[in-house]
ROPAVEX-241762 format. One record per atom (N, C-alpha, C): y, z negated, x. Coordinates in steps of 0.02 Angstrom, whole numbers, plus 50000, padded with zeros to 5 digits. Example, Ala and Ser with C-alpha at 12.3 -4.5 7.8 and 13.67 -1.06 7.14 Angstrom:
BEGIN
497164961050660497754961050615498354961050660498884964650642499474964350684500024960650645
This chain:
BEGIN
581694416154158581584417654238581964409254267582304405454254582374397154253582024395354215581814394954176581144393254130580624389454174580454397154187579634398654227580034392954305580124393554350580214388254394580244384354387580644380054325580334374754321579714372154266579154374554254578604375254243578084373854307578284378754355577834377854420578154372554445578414369654475578804363254514578184358554528577624356554467577134351254461576544354954498576584360754496575664360054520575774364054599576464364954654576654363854698576674356654716576774352654686576974343254720576234344654734575564346154686574904342754651574404345654747574934352154745574664352654810574854350454842575444350654892575674345454914575394338854928575164335654887575104331254886573944330154879573944335754870573124335154917572964338854955573204344154995573434344155057573514337855110573964334855092574534327655109573664323055115573434323955083572724319255055572154320455111572354329355090571734330955141571684328655229572514329255221572374329155296572244321455343572664317655277572524308655289571864308055288571574310955269570654308255259570144311955326570654317355345570274318855417570454316255454571444313455469571494310255524570884304755538571124300055492571074291055465569954294055487569754297655472569024299555489568794298455572569594301755612569434303955665569584301055716569914296655719570434290255734570034284255721569674284355656569074276155666568214277455670567994285355680567644286455696567274285055744566534282155770566234282755834566444288555861566124286055919566044294155975565464288356033565074293556015564664292856050564104296356057563834297056095563404301656105562824300756134561934300456109561324296156141560994301656117560424301556119559804303856140559924308256053559714301956007559424303455940560124302455901560704304855928561464308255886561394315155845561044318555893560874324955868560134325355822559824324255820559234320855767559284321755691558804325455671558844325655582558464316955565558654316055505558244309055509558144309855414557504310655411556944308155386557074303255375557264298555315556984292755298556694286955345556884289155397556574283255436555804287455473555654292055469555084297855512555344298555565555014300455628555054305955659554914312555647555374315455642555214322055667554574325755700554304329755664553994333455703553774340055685553614343455733553674349155721554224354855732554284362055714554964364355704555094366155638555774364555622556004367055546555914374155543555644379355562555894384455573554964385955601554854389055486554094386755471554104397155459553674399755467553404404455450552994403755355552764407355317552804407155272552414412955223551824413255230551694419655207552114423055149552064433055146552224433655105552154435655011551324430755013551274427954951551924421754942551934416254939552254409554912553184414854931553424420454950553834423254918553864424954860553274429654826552874432254793553184426454702552614419954729552734414254688553344414254653553784413154764554314411754705554964414454675554744422354685555254428554640554894425454535554044425354580553984424654468554214419454451554184413754491554534408554459555274408954443555714413754434556584415654476556504417254372555774425054379556064429954321555894423354291555114420054278554964419054206555604409154174555954410154231556434401354205556854405054192557274413154204557764414754188557304419454126557004420154105556774422354064556764417653989556484413154044556524403053965557214402153968557794404253994558344402653977558544408853920558444414153938558564419253877558184416353822557454414353827557514413053737557664405153695557724404153767558534396153697558854400253684559244403653738559934405953712559694408153626559054414253620559194416453569558854412353520558374408553520558594400953473558804398753454559524397353521559944394653469560374397453425560564403753446560914410753386560464411553340559814408353326559434413353295559734415453196560044409853206560184411053115560834415353088560934417653162561424422553175561154431553181560824431353222560554435053232560194439153194559684436653163559334439153078558804443153131558454449253085557984449853117558204456853143558614460353182558574462353253558574459853285558434452553310558484449053349557984446153355557754445253286556884441953314556704448053333556654455453301556024461153325556554460753415556984462853426557214460553505556754455453534556934451253531556304445653557555604445053560555454446553515554554450753475554544455453549554794462653543554654465053631554794461853661555474460353694555484457153725554674451153785554704446853730553904438453740553384447153766553144450153728552624454353729552674457553797553354461453810553414462053883553264459853933553394451153922553084447653976552864447753984552084445453927551524446453903551154451353954551434456353955551164463853981550974459754044551464460854074551744459154121551574451554195551134444554115550674441954138550234444254138549924445854108549264448954098549184452954178549404459154191549754462854237549424457554304550094452154317549974448054372549204445554374549034440354327548304440454311547644441954318548014450054338547504455854345547154456554439547804455254447547944458954533548094451354556547934444454526547884439954572548494435854597548884436854568549684435354602549534427654586549334427354546549424420754540549014415254568548684417454597548124412254618548424409254666548054404154667548324397654707547914393654756547204394754763546474393554762546454398154830545824397254855545654400454921545564409654924545654408954855545114415554859545984418154842546494418754837547354421154829547214424554871547064427654914547264433054960547024439554933546724440754869546804444654810547204450454849547974447854833548454448854797548694456154856548604451154941548494455254981548334463454997547574460554965547064465154959547234468854938547774470954839547914474554813548474477954858548994474454880549484475954930549474482354968548894482454998548604486055034548054490355011548004490954962547664496054947548104503054926549084500654886549264502654846549694508454896549674504854981550184510355043549584515255049
């Protein structure tokens, strides 16, 4: 038990030093910082361009659908890269598994294309019509 107390003191000293440094930095920034409140103080700075409009924009639901597709396919790409790294260790069962996985992805992609979920053009409203049919 005595040995354990000897090994913990560096961590306690480190924590004390860290908290002291944080306190010193916050105190110095408060003491040395400027105190002014002008019209432009609370406005966001956008690369020298004056802000226009409101930051609260309404996005259509198709935007979120596209974002979800991106996340899904991005994670799938990471999964396939991990499989490629361990290709030799997985052998034939791993190869069959990834073929089934990619086949399911292809079926999903064909389905998304058929309902128009990946249309970015002016006819991209087809997905909304399809969703309304399901209701």
